[in-house]
C-alpha positions in Angstrom: 144.4 175.5 120.7 145.3 174.0 117.3 145.8 170.6 119.0 142.4 170.9 120.6 140.7 171.8 117.3 142.4 168.9 115.6 141.1 166.4 118.2 137.6 167.9 117.9 137.8 167.5 114.0 138.8 164.0 114.4 136.0 163.2 116.7 133.4 164.8 114.4 134.7 162.8 111.5 134.7 159.5 113.4 131.2 160.2 114.7 129.9 160.8 111.1 131.4 157.5 110.1 130.2 155.4 113.1 126.7 157.0 113.1 126.4 157.1 109.3 122.8 157.5 108.1 121.2 154.0 108.5 117.4 153.6 108.4 115.4 150.4 108.6 111.7 149.8 108.0 109.1 147.1 107.1 106.8 147.8 104.1 104.0 147.1 104.8 104.4 147.0 108.5 101.1 145.2 109.2 100.1 142.1 107.1 97.8 139.1 107.1 99.3 135.8 108.0 101.1 134.4 104.9 101.2 137.7 103.1 104.7 139.0 102.0 106.4 142.0 103.4 109.8 143.7 102.9 112.5 144.4 105.5 114.4 147.3 104.1 117.8 148.7 105.1 118.9 152.1 103.8 122.4 153.3 104.2 124.8 156.0 102.9 128.5 155.5 102.2 131.1 154.6 99.7 131.7 151.0 100.7 128.7 149.4 102.2 128.8 145.7 103.2 125.2 144.6 103.8 124.5 141.5 106.0 123.7 138.2 104.3 120.3 137.3 105.6 118.7 133.9 104.7 116.0 134.0 107.3 114.3 136.5 109.6 113.2 135.2 113.0 113.1 131.7 111.6 111.1 132.7 108.5 113.0 132.1 105.2 113.8 135.1 103.0 112.2 134.5 99.6 114.4 137.1 97.7 116.5 140.2 97.9 116.5 143.4 95.8 118.8 146.5 95.8 118.4 150.0 94.6 121.1 152.7 94.5 121.2 156.5 94.1 123.9 159.1 94.0 123.3 162.8 94.9 125.8 165.8 94.7 125.1 168.7 97.1 127.6 171.6 97.2 130.2 169.5 95.3 129.8 166.8 97.9 128.8 163.4 96.5 126.5 161.1 98.6 125.9 157.5 97.7 122.7 155.8 99.1 121.9 152.1 98.8 118.6 150.4 99.8 118.7 146.7 100.3 115.3 144.8 100.6 114.6 141.3 102.0 111.2 139.8 101.2 109.6 137.3 103.6 106.2 136.1 104.8 105.8 136.3 108.6 103.4 134.0 110.3 103.1 135.9 113.5 103.9 139.4 114.9 107.7 139.9 115.6 110.4 142.4 116.3 113.4 142.2 114.0 116.5 142.7 116.3 119.3 145.1 115.3 121.8 143.9 112.7 125.5 144.7 112.4 127.3 145.5 109.2 130.1 147.7 107.8 130.0 151.1 106.1 133.3 152.4 104.9 135.2 150.0 107.3 133.2 150.9 110.3 130.7 148.6 112.1 127.2 150.1 112.4 123.9 148.7 113.7 120.3 149.0 112.4 117.4 149.9 114.7 115.0 147.2 115.9 111.8 147.2 113.9 108.4 145.6 114.4 106.1 143.8 112.0 102.6 143.0 112.9 100.5 140.1 111.7 96.8 140.8 112.0 93.8 138.5 111.8 91.7 139.0 108.6 88.4 140.7 109.0 85.6 138.7 107.4 83.6 140.5 104.7 79.9 141.2 105.6 76.6 141.4 103.8 76.1 144.9 102.5 79.6 145.3 101.2 80.2 145.2 97.4 82.0 141.8 97.8 81.4 139.0 100.3 83.1 135.5 100.8 81.3 133.1 103.0 82.2 129.6 104.2 79.4 127.3 105.3 79.0 123.6 106.2 76.1 121.2 106.3 77.2 120.3 109.9 79.9 121.3 112.3 80.1 118.1 114.3 81.0 114.8 112.7 82.8 111.4 113.2 86.2 110.6 111.9 85.7 109.6 108.3 82.3 111.2 108.0 82.1 113.7 105.1 81.4 117.3 105.9 80.0 119.3 102.9 81.7 122.7 102.8 80.4 125.4 100.6 82.4 128.6 99.5 80.2 131.5 98.4 81.5 134.5 96.4 78.9 137.2 96.4 79.3 140.5 94.5 76.8 143.2 93.6 75.7 143.4 90.0 77.1 146.8 89.4 80.4 146.0 91.0 82.3 145.8 87.7 84.1 142.5 88.5 86.3 141.4 85.7 88.5 138.8 87.3 88.4 136.7 90.5 91.0 134.7 92.2 89.5 132.7 95.0 91.5 130.6 97.5 90.5 127.0 98.4 89.7 125.8 101.9 92.4 123.7 103.5 92.7 122.2 106.9 95.3 119.9 108.5 94.1 116.4 109.5 91.3 116.6 106.8 91.3 115.0 103.4 89.7 117.5 101.1 87.9 116.5 97.9 86.7 119.2 95.5 83.3 118.7 93.8 83.4 119.7 90.2 80.3 121.8 90.3 79.8 125.6 90.6 76.3 126.8 91.4 75.2 130.2 90.2 72.3 132.1 91.8 71.1 135.4 93.1 70.5 136.7 96.5 68.8 140.2 96.5 71.2 142.5 94.5 74.1 140.0 94.8 75.3 137.5 92.1 76.4 134.4 94.0 78.8 131.7 92.8 79.1 128.7 95.1 81.9 126.1 95.0 81.5 122.7 96.9 84.0 120.6 98.8 83.9 117.4 100.9 86.0 117.4 104.0 86.9 113.9 105.4 88.2 114.1 109.0 91.2 111.9 109.7 91.6 112.7 113.4 89.3 113.5 116.3 89.4 116.9 118.1 88.4 120.5 117.7 89.6 122.3 114.6 89.1 125.8 113.0 88.9 126.1 109.2 90.8 129.4 108.6 89.4 132.2 106.5 90.2 132.1 102.8 91.0 135.1 100.6 89.7 136.4 97.3 91.3 138.7 94.9 88.8 140.9 93.0 90.0 142.5 89.9 88.0 145.6 88.9 88.5 148.0 86.0 90.5 151.0 87.0 88.9 153.7 85.0 91.5 156.2 86.0 94.3 154.3 84.2 92.8 153.2 80.9 95.5 151.6 78.6 95.8 151.3 74.9 94.0 148.7 72.8 97.2 146.6 72.4 97.6 145.7 76.1 97.8 142.0 76.8 95.8 140.6 79.7 98.8 138.7 80.8 101.0 141.8 81.3 100.6 144.5 83.9 97.3 143.1 85.3 95.3 144.4 82.4 92.4 142.8 80.7 91.5 143.6 77.1 93.1 147.0 77.3 91.6 147.8 80.8 94.0 148.2 83.7 92.7 146.1 86.7 92.8 147.3 90.3 93.0 144.4 92.7 91.1 144.2 96.0 91.6 141.6 98.7 88.7 140.3 100.9 88.4 137.5 103.4 85.8 135.0 104.4 84.7 134.0 107.9 86.5 131.1 109.7 84.6 127.9 110.7 84.9 125.8 113.8 84.5 122.0 113.5 84.3 119.3 116.1 85.3 115.7 115.1 84.4 112.7 117.3 86.3 109.4 117.3 84.6 106.3 115.9 84.1 103.4 118.4 86.1 100.1 118.5 88.9 101.4 116.3 86.7 101.5 113.1 88.1 103.7 110.3 85.2 103.8 107.9 82.0 105.8 108.2 79.0 105.7 105.9 76.7 103.1 104.1 78.5 100.5 102.0 77.7 97.3 100.1 80.4 94.7 99.1 80.3 92.3 96.2 82.8 89.7 94.9 82.5 87.8 91.5 84.7 85.5 89.4 84.8 85.2 85.7 84.7 81.4 86.0 84.3 78.7 88.7 85.7 75.9 86.7 89.1 76.3 85.2 92.0 74.3 83.7 95.1 73.9 85.9 97.5 76.8 85.8 95.0 79.1 84.1 93.9 82.4 85.9 90.6 83.0 87.6 89.9 86.7 87.8 88.2 87.9 91.0 86.5 91.3 90.9 85.8 93.1 94.3 83.6 96.1 94.5 82.6 98.3 97.4 79.9 100.9 96.7 78.1 103.5 98.8 78.5 106.8 100.6 81.3 107.7 103.0 85.1 107.8 103.1 85.4 105.1 100.6 89.0 106.2 99.8 90.1 104.8 103.1 89.0 101.2 102.2 92.2 99.1 102.5 93.5 97.0 99.6 92.2 93.4 99.9 94.9 90.8 100.3 94.4 87.0 99.9 96.8 84.3 101.1 95.8 80.9 99.6 98.0 77.9 100.2 96.8 76.2 96.9 97.0 79.2 94.6 99.3 82.0 93.3 97.7 85.4 93.9 98.3 88.6 92.0 96.4 91.7 93.4 96.0 94.9 91.4 96.0 98.3 93.1 92.4 99.3 93.9 90.6 102.2 92.1 88.0 104.6 93.4 85.6 106.4 91.1 83.0 109.0 92.3 79.6 109.9 91.0 78.5 112.8 93.2 77.9 111.2 96.6 77.9 107.6 95.2 81.4 106.1 95.2 82.8 102.9 94.0 86.0 101.1 95.2 87.1 98.4 92.7 89.9 95.8 92.8 90.9 92.9 90.6 92.8 89.8 91.8 94.1 87.0 89.5 94.4 83.5 91.1 96.2 80.5 89.6 96.1 77.0 91.0 96.8 73.4 90.1 94.1 71.9 92.4 90.7 73.0 93.8 90.7 76.0 96.0 88.2 78.3 97.8 88.2 82.0 97.8 87.2 82.9 101.4 84.6 85.4 102.4 85.7 89.0 102.3 84.5 91.3 105.1 84.3 95.1 105.6 83.7 96.8 109.0 82.3 100.4 109.2 80.3 102.7 111.3 76.8 102.8 109.8 75.6 106.3 109.4 71.9 105.3 109.7 71.9 103.0 112.6 74.9 104.8 114.3 76.4 101.4 115.1 79.4 99.3 113.9 78.4 97.1 111.1 80.2 94.2 109.3 79.3 93.2 105.8 80.8 90.1 103.9 80.8 88.3 100.7 80.2 84.5 100.3 83.0 82.0 99.9 83.5 80.9 96.2 84.5 77.4 95.3 86.9 77.0 92.3 87.2 73.6 90.6 90.5 73.0 88.9 90.8 70.3 86.2 93.9 68.6 84.8 96.1 69.4 87.7 98.8 67.2 89.1 97.5 67.4 92.6 93.8 66.8 92.1 91.5 66.2 95.0 89.8 63.2 93.6 89.3 60.2 95.9 91.4 57.1 95.1 89.8 54.3 93.1 88.4 51.3 95.0 88.4 47.7 93.9 85.6 45.7 95.4 85.3 41.9 95.3 82.1 40.1 94.8 80.4 38.6 97.9 81.1 35.1 96.7 84.8 35.6 97.0 84.6 36.7 100.7 84.2 34.2 103.5 83.5 35.5 106.9 85.2 33.5 109.8 83.6 33.6 113.2 86.2 34.4 115.8 86.7 32.2 118.8 85.8 33.3 122.3 89.5 33.8 123.0 89.8 36.0 120.0 86.6 37.9 120.8 88.2 38.8 124.1 91.4 40.0 122.4 89.5 42.1 119.9 88.0 45.5 120.6 84.2 45.7 120.9 83.9 47.9 117.9 86.2 46.0 115.6 85.7 42.8 113.5 88.1 40.4 112.0 87.5 39.3 108.4 89.4 36.7 106.7 89.3 36.6 102.9 89.8 33.3 101.1 90.6 33.5 97.4 90.0 30.8 94.8 93.0 29.7 92.7 92.2 31.7 89.6 91.9 35.0 91.6 95.7 35.5 92.0 96.2 35.1 88.2 93.4 37.7 87.8 95.4 40.1 90.0 98.6 39.3 88.1 96.9 40.2 84.9 95.4 43.3 86.4 98.8 44.4 87.7 100.3 43.9 84.3 97.6 45.9 82.6 97.9 48.7 85.2 101.7 48.8 84.6 101.2 49.2 80.9 98.6 51.9 81.5 101.0 53.8 83.8 103.8 53.5 81.2 101.6 54.8 78.5 100.3 57.6 80.7 103.8 58.7 81.6 104.9 58.8 77.9 101.7 60.7 77.0 102.2 63.2 79.8 105.9 63.7 78.8 105.0 64.3 75.2 102.2 66.7 76.3 104.6 68.6 78.4 107.1 68.9 75.7 104.4 70.0 73.3 103.2 72.6 75.9 106.8 73.9 76.1 107.0 74.2 72.3 103.6 75.8 72.3 104.5 78.5 74.9 107.6 79.4 72.9 105.2 80.2 70.0 102.8 82.0 72.3 105.5 84.2 73.7 106.5 85.2 70.2 102.9 86.0 69.3 101.8 87.7 72.5 100.2 91.0 71.4 100.9 93.1 74.5 102.2 93.1 78.0 98.9 91.9 79.5 98.7 88.8 77.3 102.5 88.0 78.0 101.8 88.5 81.7 98.9 86.0 81.8 100.9 83.6 79.7 103.9 83.6 82.1 101.9 83.6 85.4 101.6 79.7 85.7 105.4 79.4 85.3 106.2 82.1 87.9 108.2 79.7 90.1 110.0 77.8 87.3 112.9 80.1 86.8 114.5 83.5 87.8 114.2 84.4 84.1 110.5 84.1 84.2 110.1 85.8 87.7 112.2 88.8 86.6 110.1 89.1 83.5 106.9 89.0 85.5 108.2 91.7 87.9 108.9 94.0 84.9 105.6 93.3 83.3 103.8 94.0 86.6 105.4 97.4 86.9 104.5 98.1 83.3 100.8 97.2 83.9 100.2 98.7 87.3 102.8 101.3 87.9 103.1 103.0 84.5 106.7 101.8 83.8 108.0 101.3 80.3 110.3 98.3 80.6 111.3 96.4 77.5 110.8 92.6 77.9 113.5 90.3 76.4 111.3 87.8 74.6 114.2 86.1 73.0 115.6 85.2 76.4 112.2 83.8 77.6 111.9 81.7 74.4 115.4 80.4 74.8 114.7 79.3 78.3 111.5 77.4 77.4 113.3 75.8 74.4 116.0 74.5 76.7 113.5 73.2 79.1 111.7 71.2 76.3 
């Protein structure tokens, strides 16, 4: 009998340990997509080893918290611990049982469900309403869709603070318009925000509902006058009670543009230069502008490849003035002989004609003076008619010659060869003088550039000064690369001017 009671006591003790009090729950159990909830495990025991959880059904755990309590009943001490895991489910799920140890024994939690529900749009007649609207629900790729977000609240609603979400949609580029319209609709005060959606891909899409948090004064929990609005959700001593509401969703259809065109709208293109006649190795600045309505942000950077010029293209900039947008780009061109800036073209789907349209600039001729490779025609020396004697060819020679050719024999008088000798001597002297003058000029230019490098007032001046010498040395090329990053990428490189001046002094 005693043995039987001993076995029964052991079984009861074991059962209490194995089936120790373990509860699981989700708070709250039903949430909207993206809202946070807490998976809570509550257990009793002296030594509780909770599981390490980094994700729940593929959803990362944002944080954990723990609370502990000790109770004594009839001289018996009970230790209870609650472990909470915070996460944001994106769909309804069941959290499977988890195993962990309590006082050395393995126990399991119960399976628990969490439900993700679809938001219910607020409706007219309620104290607060959020509405999403659009000027159209069908558009082409790149065609802007004007989206409006209206927050409506009744005049006596006691609104103190509003946190309104912003509409977002994958495969759309969203641009917020810095304008909030205020108006009235019946007994509602209406605040309307504006956005432009630029579709990047064809297909059917749904713009999801956005949420708004409305802060109202909770008159049941008035606080003291020293409350700070940044603590405890209060505003100037008034405790706020937050209410969450949702807008409607919006379905959009996007059609593909024909012939692989990427731009939609109405555009004009223009190209100008600051000069059309320039000294060799001095920059010509080309300004390109595209203006109009549409997805101008998708205009590609213009690239030029000229065999007779060095090209430095800035990154383009886009500025907006309500619906009128401007794309601008500057390109510096440097050459030592005449060159032509070719026509620049832009293809887009015209919103008015609903057809593909191509617009272009005109070619621009640039005349370069003082270059080493000018395009001037070689000088011609013509003899007077009296020094030319035409010999009529014989019949045999006529047959040998082609029908379109003619043989001319020139007979010179005796003094002509001395004239040519004198002319050759004078040309030789001129060439020698020109060579010496050019050499002295180049040396002077090298000395001048050393002074100019020393006096250059900023990176832009130094950049333009070094551009014509970009291929002369790695020292110059490296300096130009650093200057380009300073000017166009916001870098703060220090340029070694002493090294540059030393290089040009050695060259001279």
